[in-house]
SESE-406881 format. One record per residue (C-alpha): x, y, z; residue in three letters. Coordinates in steps of 0.2 Angstrom, whole numbers, plus 5000, padded with zeros to 4 digits. Example, Ala and Ser with C-alpha at 12.3 -4.5 7.8 and 13.67 -1.06 7.14 Angstrom:
<lopas>
506249785039ALA;506849955036SER;
</lopas>
This chain:
<lopas>
486558054905MET;485558014915ALA;483857894910GLN;482357994911LYS;481257894924THR;479157884922ALA;478957994938LYS;480058114930SER;479058284928ASN;479058334910VAL;477258424908TRP;476558544923THR;475258524933ALA;474158644922GLU;474858524906GLU;474258354913ARG;472558444920ALA;472358524901ALA;472858334897MET;471458274906LYS;470158384900GLU;470558344884ALA;470258174885VAL;468558204895ALA;467958304882GLU;468258174867ALA;467258054877LYS;465858204880ARG;465958244861ALA;466058064855ALA;464158024866LYS;463058204860ARG;463858194843GLY;463958404833ALA;462558444847ASP;463158624848ASN;462058684860ALA;462858544871GLU;464658634867GLY;464058804870GLU;463458744888ALA;464958664893ASP;465958824885LEU;464758944896VAL;465058824910ALA;466858824909LYS;467059034908ILE;465959034925ALA;467258934934GLU;468659044926MET;469359204941PRO;469159364937GLU;469759474926PRO;469759294916ASP;467859274917ARG;467559424911SER;468659444896LEU;468059254893ALA;466159294892ALA;466159474881ARG;467459374869ILE;466359234868HIS;464859384864GLU;465959454851VAL;466559274843VAL;464759244843LYS;464159394835ALA;465559394821ALA;465459224816ALA;463659144821PRO;463958964811ALA;465758914820LEU;465158784832ALA;465458834850CYS;466558654861LYS;467758674875THR;469558624871TRP;470858574883TYR;469858654895GLY;469658804885MET;468158884874PRO;468558854856ALA;467458894841TYR;467658764827THR;466858774809LYS;466958584801ASP;467658504817GLY;468958614817LYS;469658714831THR;469758884824ILE;470158974839CYS;470158954858PHE;470359084873PHE;471659044884GLN;471359114902ALA;473059194912ALA;472459084927SER;472658914913LYS;474458914914PHE;474759064929ASN;475259184917VAL;475159364916ARG;473859394902TYR;472559304893ALA;473059244877THR;471759254862LEU;472259094849GLY;471959064832PHE;472458874824GLN;473158804807PRO;471558804798ASP;470958994805ALA;471259094787ARG;472359224795LEU;474059204782ASP;474559364776ASP;476359344766GLY;477459234773ALA;477459284793MET;475859324804TRP;475259324821PRO;474159164827ASN;473959204847ALA;473459394854PHE;473659424870ALA;472259504880VAL;472459624894LEU;470559734894GLU;469259734879LEU;469159894874THR;468059944857PRO;469359944846GLN;470059754854VAL;468359694853GLU;468259764834GLU;469859704831ARG;469159534835ILE;467659534827ALA;468859554811ALA;470159424816LEU;468759314820VAL;467959354803LYS;469359324794GLN;469859144802ALA;468059074800ALA;468259124781GLY;
</lopas>
């Protein structure tokens, strides 16, 4: 069996970049404390960097999340827009361009209160935002923030 070397490609370039962003986010958060205004500014800046159609999806999802659960705090999480409650990430938007995949994702972390029996979805592919999709996102975010 071959030994893995320190130079083996265990992580993709996108994954390494996301980890570096997480370290930088932690340092920024430690400096500013619980300032949600700065967290939201970071989030909005990250959305502005996204290519289309990710940028439009993320901007509108941000509006929907803020309207559905205004008590959630904003931040970036591994370079993605994210929303927290009591310091724990509840949900996040992963742009399709983040990992070069075919669709963006709205994901929910274990602290989201989406439990529904023995199995439930915790991530949703997002191709476009129709009024029905926005309603579904708002309902999920309200439930998750519970």
